[in-house]
N, C-alpha and C positions, 0 to 999 in steps of 0.2 A: 229044176231051174236051169234055163239056158244061160250059157256064158258067151259073151260077145268079145271078139278080139280087140286089140288095141286100135284106137282110132274110130271105133264104132259103138253105137248104143242102140237100145230098143225103147221106143216110146209107145209101143202098142201092147195090148194084152197078150196077143198071140203072135210072136215073131217066129217065122219058120226058117230064117236064114241067119247064120252067124254074122253076116254083114248087113244087118237090118237097115241101119241109118248111119251115115258118116257123121262124125262130130262136126258141128257147124263152125264157122269162123268165130274166133273169140274163145274157143274151147280146145281141150285136148283130152286124150285118154291113153295112159301109158301102159296099162296092163289088161289082160283078158279077164273080164269080170261082168257081172250083171248090173253094175252101177252105171249111172249116167256119166256123160263127159264132164270134166272139171272145167270151170271157167278160168281163163288166164287171170293171174293175180292183178290187182290194181297196180298201175305203173307199167304194164306191159300190154301188148296187142298181138293179134294173130289174124291176118287177112285170109288164111287158107283153111280149107275144110280137111277133115281126116287127119288132124294132127295127132301124133303118137307120143309126144314127149313135152315136158315142161319147157324145154329149151326151144320149142317151136314158138313159144310166146316171146316176142322180141321186146326188149326193154326200151322205154322212152329215154331220151337224153337225161343226164344227171339232174338237170335243173327243170325237168318236166315230169308230169304224172298224168294219169287218167282220172276221171271223176268217178269211176266204178270199175269193178272186176268184169271180165268178159269183153273188153274192148276189141273191136274188129279191125280198125284202120289206123294207120300212123297219124292221121289227122286228129285222132282222139287224144293224142298226147297234148297236154296243155302246159305251156311254158309258164313257170311260176315266177321267173325273174322279171321284175318290172320292165315295161317298155320293150318287150320282145314278142315274137310270134313264131308259130311252128312252121318250119320250112321243110318240105318233103321232096326228095329227089330219088330217082332210080338210076343206078349206074349201068354201064354197058353189059354187065353180067346179070342184070335184073335184080340186084341187091337194093333193098330199100334203105335210104339214109334219112334220118330225122335229126335236125339241129334246131336250137333256139336262136333265131336270127334277130339281130338288132333292128329295131323299128326304123323305117325310113325317116329322113330328116323332116319330111312334110307330113308325117303321120303320127297317130297316137295308137298304141297297141294295148288292147285290153282283152284278156281271155282268148288270146290267139288270133284275134281279129284286128284289122287295120282300118282306121278311118282318118280322114283328113283333119289337120289342125285348124284349117280355115274353112268356112262355109264354101261349098262349091268344089272342094278338092275331092276327087274320086280315085280310088285305088281298085285294081283288078289283079287277081292272081295269074302269074305266068306259069302255066302248067309245065312248060319245058324246063324251067329253072327253079321253080318253087318260090321265086321272089314275088312280093307284091309290088306292082308298078303303078305309077300315076298314069291315069288315062284322061283326066280332065282337070283344068285349073280355072278359077274364076277370072273374069275380065280384070285386067290390071296386074295380072301375075304372069310370069314367064315360067313355063314348065321346064325343069331341069332333069334330064335323064342321065343318071350316073352309071356308066358302064365300065369304069376303070377296074382292072383286076384287083380283087380283094375289096372292092367298094361297090360291086354290082347291086343294083336295086335300091341304092340310097337316094331315092328321088325326092324332089321337093318342088313346091310352087313358091317362087320368090316374087314378092311384091316389088313393082317398079319403085325406085327411091324418089324422094322429094326432088323436084325439078324435072320430072319426067312423067309419062303416062303410057298406057297401052290399051287399045280398044280391040285388037285382034288376038287370036290364039297364036302364041309363039313358043317354040321349043328349042332347047340347046342341049348339048351333051356335057358341058362343063359349067359349073356354077359361076366361074369367073367371066363367062361370056354373056351372062343374062342381061347385063346393063346395056349392051349394044343393041338388044332387041326392043328396048323401051324408047319411045319417041321423046325428043327434047321438048320441054314446055315452050309453047309459042311465045314470041316476044310480047311483053305486056300482060301476060297471064301469070297466075300463081298456081303452081302444081305441087300438091302435097304428096304425090306418089299414088300409084294404083291406077284407077280409070276415071274417065270423065263421067259424071252422072248422066248428062245429056249431051251427046256429041254435037247436036245441032245448035246448042247454045254457045259454043265456043266462039268468042270474038276477041279481037285484039284490043277493043275499046275498053273492056272491063275485065278485071281479074276473074279467073276461073278457079274454083276450089275443087281439087281432085279428091274423090272418095275411095 
């Protein structure tokens, strides 16, 4: 029986090299033996091949786990705390950092994914920061991009309040400024906030209900 060094295994009937096959991502092999590579335990992940120690399997954050053993990527960590998502970053030394990030104000987080609270709200992951950022708001809402230190990525789509409306896409960096982007209701019209259902029907002769 051939024995294969740490970090390698043989999945063939006749292996001629002690370095037959490197342990794939999500596994490790700590000793020289004929056994196959071990899967990283549930709650850990390993994106590298040829791992030679259990410690090569990196742990998910305390409030996260994986749904199986042998996870390969940090994104496989699923945050269990309600209304959070898995945020992954890489520092200047190439070290992977995984945290359970609070859901953005305008989003709902389930199973590590982010979707908008309102119809038409769209999020996209910023690969540079790991944050999910709003990329689209429905008509009648102002997009708020929150970039304050410690509050990055807490984006929202804020509906124009009663007495105002909005037909065009508008974006601000602070939620306190969103009202300035909404148009004041025309004299003689009634605006419940949001957007006009049909802009061409707005007249001052009759009230307009905003949807």
